[in-house]
GUVEX-561805 format. One record per residue (C-alpha): x, y, z; residue in three letters. Coordinates in nm, 3 decimals. Example, Ala and Ser with C-alpha at 12.3 -4.5 7.8 and 13.67 -1.06 7.14 Angstrom:
BEGIN
ATOM         X         Y         Z   code
ATOM     1.230    -0.450     0.780    ALA
ATOM     1.367    -0.106     0.714    SER
REM end
This chain:
BEGIN
ATOM         X         Y         Z   code
ATOM    -0.002     0.015    -0.007    MET
ATOM     0.279     0.254     0.097    GLU
ATOM     0.465     0.157    -0.247    ILE
ATOM     0.192     0.204    -0.403    ALA
ATOM     0.089     0.545    -0.277    THR
ATOM     0.470     0.663    -0.342    LYS
ATOM     0.453     0.529    -0.704    LYS
ATOM     0.134     0.751    -0.740    LEU
ATOM     0.266     1.047    -0.601    LEU
ATOM     0.569     1.057    -0.795    LEU
ATOM     0.366     0.992    -1.094    GLU
ATOM     0.155     1.307    -0.950    PHE
ATOM     0.498     1.533    -0.961    MET
ATOM     0.608     1.409    -1.253    VAL
ATOM     0.307     1.506    -1.471    THR
ATOM     0.269     1.830    -1.288    THR
ATOM     0.620     1.914    -1.377    GLN
ATOM     0.552     1.796    -1.752    ALA
ATOM     0.276     2.057    -1.734    LYS
ATOM     0.483     2.337    -1.579    ARG
ATOM     0.767     2.307    -1.843    LYS
ATOM     0.488     2.303    -2.117    ARG
ATOM     0.340     2.657    -1.936    LYS
ATOM     0.699     2.807    -1.903    ASN
ATOM     0.743     2.728    -2.270    ILE
ATOM     0.400     2.842    -2.395    PHE
ATOM     0.453     3.188    -2.194    ALA
ATOM     0.827     3.223    -2.329    ASN
ATOM     0.687     3.168    -2.671    LEU
ATOM     0.427     3.410    -2.640    VAL
ATOM     0.645     3.684    -2.431    LEU
ATOM     0.928     3.617    -2.741    SER
ATOM     0.663     3.707    -2.981    ILE
ATOM     0.561     4.028    -2.828    LEU
ATOM     0.921     4.111    -2.770    ALA
ATOM     0.972     4.076    -3.133    ILE
ATOM     0.655     4.258    -3.266    LEU
ATOM     0.804     4.581    -3.008    ALA
ATOM     1.141     4.576    -3.198    VAL
ATOM     0.987     4.482    -3.532    SER
ATOM     0.837     4.907    -3.647    PRO
ATOM     1.218     5.046    -3.520    LEU
ATOM     1.370     4.755    -3.752    VAL
ATOM     1.144     4.827    -4.023    ALA
ATOM     1.163     5.219    -4.009    ILE
ATOM     1.495     5.216    -4.028    LEU
ATOM     1.545     4.912    -4.309    GLY
ATOM     1.291     5.132    -4.537    PHE
ATOM     1.520     5.443    -4.457    LEU
ATOM     1.828     5.277    -4.534    ILE
ATOM     1.694     5.141    -4.899    SER
ATOM     1.515     5.453    -4.960    LYS
ATOM     1.788     5.681    -4.856    GLY
ATOM     2.139     5.542    -4.882    ILE
ATOM     2.144     5.645    -5.224    GLY
ATOM     2.147     6.008    -5.122    ALA
ATOM     2.423     6.016    -4.923    LEU
ATOM     2.767     6.125    -4.997    SER
ATOM     3.000     6.387    -4.922    TRP
ATOM     2.842     6.671    -5.203    GLU
ATOM     2.501     6.607    -4.970    PHE
ATOM     2.664     6.632    -4.646    LEU
ATOM     2.857     6.970    -4.749    THR
ATOM     2.695     7.123    -4.995    SER
ATOM     2.360     7.366    -5.009    LEU
ATOM     2.055     7.245    -5.164    PRO
ATOM     2.080     7.307    -5.555    ALA
ATOM     1.835     7.495    -5.722    PRO
ATOM     1.489     7.381    -5.782    TYR
ATOM     1.466     7.126    -6.115    GLY
ATOM     1.838     7.083    -6.130    GLU
ATOM     2.003     6.757    -5.956    SER
ATOM     2.286     6.738    -5.722    GLY
ATOM     2.286     7.000    -5.428    GLY
ATOM     2.255     6.872    -5.028    GLY
ATOM     2.156     6.972    -4.670    MET
ATOM     2.500     7.112    -4.521    GLY
ATOM     2.345     7.447    -4.413    HIS
ATOM     2.066     7.239    -4.269    SER
ATOM     2.329     6.988    -4.040    ILE
ATOM     2.500     7.300    -3.925    VAL
ATOM     2.203     7.425    -3.835    GLY
ATOM     2.066     7.149    -3.620    THR
ATOM     2.417     7.164    -3.397    PHE
ATOM     2.333     7.535    -3.342    ILE
ATOM     1.997     7.527    -3.275    LEU
ATOM     2.085     7.232    -3.025    VAL
ATOM     2.389     7.448    -2.925    LEU
ATOM     2.159     7.715    -2.838    PHE
ATOM     1.902     7.507    -2.625    ALA
ATOM     2.194     7.292    -2.446    SER
ATOM     2.300     7.629    -2.302    LEU
ATOM     1.962     7.737    -2.222    LEU
ATOM     1.804     7.421    -2.125    GLY
ATOM     2.126     7.209    -1.928    ILE
ATOM     2.133     7.475    -1.633    PRO
ATOM     1.787     7.500    -1.581    VAL
ATOM     1.738     7.146    -1.615    GLY
ATOM     2.026     7.045    -1.377    PHE
ATOM     1.913     7.310    -1.123    GLY
ATOM     1.604     7.170    -1.109    ALA
ATOM     1.714     6.814    -1.103    GLY
ATOM     1.934     6.848    -0.807    ILE
ATOM     1.691     7.046    -0.631    PHE
ATOM     1.413     6.773    -0.629    LEU
ATOM     1.702     6.528    -0.556    ALA
ATOM     1.822     6.709    -0.277    GLU
ATOM     1.434     6.830    -0.100    SER
ATOM     1.269     6.591     0.115    SER
ATOM     0.979     6.390    -0.007    LYS
ATOM     0.719     6.541     0.214    GLU
ATOM     0.848     6.887     0.051    SER
ATOM     0.498     7.031    -0.115    ARG
ATOM     0.676     7.271    -0.314    PHE
ATOM     0.927     7.011    -0.417    ALA
ATOM     0.621     6.811    -0.545    SER
ATOM     0.466     7.097    -0.715    ILE
ATOM     0.781     7.156    -0.949    VAL
ATOM     0.785     6.771    -0.995    ARG
ATOM     0.458     6.725    -1.095    LEU
ATOM     0.504     7.065    -1.346    CYS
ATOM     0.792     6.906    -1.527    ALA
ATOM     0.590     6.577    -1.549    GLU
ATOM     0.342     6.810    -1.715    MET
ATOM     0.586     6.991    -1.924    LEU
ATOM     0.754     6.668    -2.067    ALA
ATOM     0.365     6.578    -2.175    GLY
ATOM     0.299     6.923    -2.352    VAL
ATOM     0.318     6.847    -2.745    PRO
ATOM     0.611     7.002    -2.937    SER
ATOM     0.352     7.194    -3.144    ILE
ATOM     0.193     7.395    -2.885    VAL
ATOM     0.576     7.441    -2.728    VAL
ATOM     0.622     7.630    -3.058    GLY
ATOM     0.316     7.816    -3.046    LEU
ATOM     0.436     7.944    -2.684    PHE
ATOM     0.804     8.024    -2.814    ALA
ATOM     0.645     8.218    -3.129    TYR
ATOM     0.463     8.472    -2.883    PHE
ATOM     0.756     8.477    -2.624    VAL
ATOM     1.078     8.487    -2.866    ALA
ATOM     0.950     8.561    -3.242    VAL
ATOM     0.677     8.879    -3.209    LEU
ATOM     0.883     9.048    -2.924    PRO
ATOM     1.212     9.064    -3.102    PHE
ATOM     1.029     9.103    -3.471    GLY
ATOM     1.143     8.809    -3.636    GLY
ATOM     1.257     8.440    -3.643    PHE
ATOM     1.597     8.348    -3.540    SER
ATOM     1.800     8.062    -3.472    ALA
ATOM     1.788     8.212    -3.058    PHE
ATOM     1.408     8.169    -3.112    ALA
ATOM     1.406     7.804    -3.246    GLY
ATOM     1.719     7.717    -2.940    GLY
ATOM     1.449     7.887    -2.694    PHE
ATOM     1.169     7.643    -2.804    ALA
ATOM     1.400     7.328    -2.802    LEU
ATOM     1.538     7.403    -2.439    SER
ATOM     1.127     7.426    -2.296    VAL
ATOM     1.188     7.010    -2.473    ILE
ATOM     1.514     6.947    -2.309    MET
ATOM     1.447     7.103    -1.943    ILE
ATOM     1.192     6.847    -1.806    PRO
ATOM     1.360     6.586    -1.991    VAL
ATOM     1.720     6.661    -1.821    ILE
ATOM     1.531     6.790    -1.451    ALA
ATOM     1.343     6.434    -1.389    ARG
ATOM     1.642     6.224    -1.536    THR
ATOM     1.891     6.378    -1.327    SER
ATOM     1.647     6.350    -0.994    GLU
ATOM     1.645     5.962    -1.075    GLU
ATOM     2.057     5.958    -1.118    ILE
ATOM     2.122     6.151    -0.841    LEU
ATOM     1.859     5.975    -0.607    ARG
ATOM     2.106     5.660    -0.649    LEU
ATOM     2.380     5.805    -0.477    VAL
ATOM     2.363     5.667    -0.114    PRO
ATOM     2.199     5.872     0.170    VAL
ATOM     2.522     5.768     0.377    HIS
ATOM     2.793     5.886     0.124    VAL
ATOM     2.613     6.229     0.180    ARG
ATOM     2.599     6.185     0.534    GLU
ATOM     2.983     6.112     0.543    ALA
ATOM     3.066     6.463     0.367    GLY
ATOM     2.882     6.638     0.625    LEU
ATOM     3.041     6.479     0.911    ALA
ATOM     3.370     6.582     0.759    LEU
ATOM     3.235     6.949     0.810    GLY
ATOM     3.155     7.014     0.446    LEU
ATOM     2.835     7.220     0.385    PRO
ATOM     2.579     7.090     0.203    ARG
ATOM     2.628     7.240    -0.087    TRP
ATOM     2.969     7.129    -0.118    GLN
ATOM     2.873     6.810    -0.018    VAL
ATOM     2.625     6.826    -0.381    VAL
ATOM     2.886     6.954    -0.592    MET
ATOM     3.206     6.796    -0.485    ARG
ATOM     3.074     6.451    -0.388    ILE
ATOM     2.689     6.395    -0.518    VAL
ATOM     2.736     6.555    -0.858    LEU
ATOM     3.124     6.406    -0.916    ARG
ATOM     3.023     6.077    -0.846    GLY
ATOM     2.729     6.063    -1.092    SER
ATOM     2.930     6.284    -1.354    ARG
ATOM     2.825     5.963    -1.595    LYS
ATOM     2.462     5.970    -1.528    GLY
ATOM     2.434     6.318    -1.580    LEU
ATOM     2.623     6.341    -1.926    PHE
ATOM     2.293     6.033    -1.991    THR
ATOM     2.038     6.276    -1.923    ALA
ATOM     2.220     6.507    -2.131    VAL
ATOM     2.258     6.304    -2.463    LEU
ATOM     1.866     6.199    -2.437    LEU
ATOM     1.781     6.553    -2.405    ALA
ATOM     1.961     6.627    -2.679    VAL
ATOM     1.805     6.338    -2.922    ALA
ATOM     1.470     6.423    -2.814    ARG
ATOM     1.525     6.804    -2.920    ALA
ATOM     1.721     6.759    -3.266    SER
ATOM     1.458     6.531    -3.397    GLY
ATOM     1.178     6.832    -3.324    GLU
ATOM     1.031     6.977    -3.636    THR
ATOM     0.698     7.181    -3.569    ALA
ATOM     0.850     7.446    -3.271    PRO
ATOM     1.130     7.506    -3.546    LEU
ATOM     0.871     7.607    -3.790    LEU
ATOM     0.708     7.866    -3.562    PHE
ATOM     1.049     8.014    -3.426    THR
ATOM     1.409     7.956    -3.679    ALA
ATOM     1.154     7.911    -3.973    LEU
ATOM     1.420     7.792    -4.245    ASN
ATOM     1.688     7.904    -4.456    SER
ATOM     1.861     7.805    -4.810    ARG
ATOM     2.183     7.974    -4.715    LEU
ATOM     2.434     7.919    -4.447    TRP
ATOM     2.367     8.103    -4.155    SER
ATOM     2.560     8.161    -3.817    PHE
ATOM     2.371     8.454    -3.699    SER
ATOM     2.150     8.419    -3.368    ALA
ATOM     1.933     8.627    -3.472    THR
ATOM     1.807     8.492    -3.822    GLN
ATOM     1.634     8.245    -3.959    PRO
ATOM     1.809     7.896    -3.965    ILE
ATOM     1.806     7.604    -4.149    SER
ATOM     1.746     7.250    -3.987    SER
ATOM     1.728     6.891    -4.087    LEU
ATOM     1.388     6.782    -3.965    PRO
ATOM     1.240     7.124    -4.166    VAL
ATOM     1.453     7.030    -4.448    GLN
ATOM     1.333     6.696    -4.466    ILE
ATOM     0.942     6.845    -4.423    TYR
ATOM     0.998     7.085    -4.690    THR
ATOM     1.157     6.834    -4.947    TYR
ATOM     0.915     6.598    -4.831    ALA
ATOM     0.653     6.817    -4.949    THR
ATOM     0.754     6.953    -5.259    SER
ATOM     0.690     6.775    -5.614    PRO
ATOM     1.037     6.701    -5.705    SER
ATOM     1.166     6.359    -5.705    GLU
ATOM     1.509     6.479    -5.648    GLU
ATOM     1.449     6.651    -5.357    TRP
ATOM     1.207     6.359    -5.262    HIS
ATOM     1.529     6.125    -5.257    GLN
ATOM     1.747     6.393    -5.071    GLN
ATOM     1.465     6.372    -4.789    ALA
ATOM     1.507     6.019    -4.761    TRP
ATOM     1.830     6.082    -4.728    GLY
ATOM     1.791     6.352    -4.475    GLY
ATOM     1.570     6.165    -4.235    ALA
ATOM     1.805     5.887    -4.261    LEU
ATOM     2.103     6.109    -4.144    LEU
ATOM     1.872     6.248    -3.887    LEU
ATOM     1.763     5.937    -3.748    VAL
ATOM     2.098     5.776    -3.756    LEU
ATOM     2.217     6.082    -3.532    LEU
ATOM     1.981     6.021    -3.282    VAL
ATOM     2.037     5.644    -3.284    LEU
ATOM     2.386     5.719    -3.197    GLY
ATOM     2.362     5.953    -2.943    MET
ATOM     2.064     5.728    -2.759    SER
ATOM     2.310     5.441    -2.800    LEU
ATOM     2.603     5.592    -2.646    PHE
ATOM     2.412     5.712    -2.331    ALA
ATOM     2.320     5.371    -2.274    ARG
ATOM     2.685     5.265    -2.321    PHE
ATOM     2.787     5.462    -2.088    LEU
ATOM     2.516     5.420    -1.818    PHE
ATOM     2.485     5.048    -1.903    SER
ATOM     2.609     4.911    -1.556    GLY
ATOM     2.741     5.211    -1.434    LYS
ATOM     2.682     5.216    -1.065    LYS
ATOM     2.783     5.491    -0.790    TYR
ATOM     3.137     5.590    -0.783    GLY
ATOM     3.238     5.405    -1.112    THR
REM end
């Protein structure tokens, strides 16, 4: 009787284990399919852009001005330079404000009502559509100064960058152990020196990652620049004049009737995606596996 009971128990355990293995295999299969579906749009977009735009990429495309309508050749050199100028202006405006807000949120008590309001505002600002940011910048940085300009475009992009930097830097600074801050205070350092010389210094790689993520987000925006920097077919290095950018130039070429410009629009789109993707991958590479103090 005892032997029969043990045998039945063993058979039950084997059957249960087999069912669990089948369920585990099925669950892994379903999750793998969902993961592939999640990644497939990015792969499809990259493949489509490469097939359409790789033929337009050349040295002339990267360094030349656009050719007149109906003529072949030309490029987007002025748009590439303009994009870097706009991102530079946006960084000069957005990085200090974003870091300041991030430091304040990270160092404030969780019970602080003002910090909670600032955090909520940053989250809401991050969700504001970019075209609304463009309209705001138009009334703040274009109309009062009498025209479109690179500075107005940089201002619009900085508004987009600020909440990204603020929230990302807050989370990174909160990774610094509390005992590290307490050790600095125990040595007699004022709190501002603890933040500047210990907390920020130990988190510099993560903070650099926050900047790269914000730059990647801002560099692909089109709507705010249509309302602020407008566009230009010439080289422009002035902060007070309209300036070209890759997103706006792509939009202009894509909506034109010229097949030559359509091809260049695909090339510009591929270049822009590669720049944004490269910055994102570089940021993840810097921060992957990194802990405080490494």
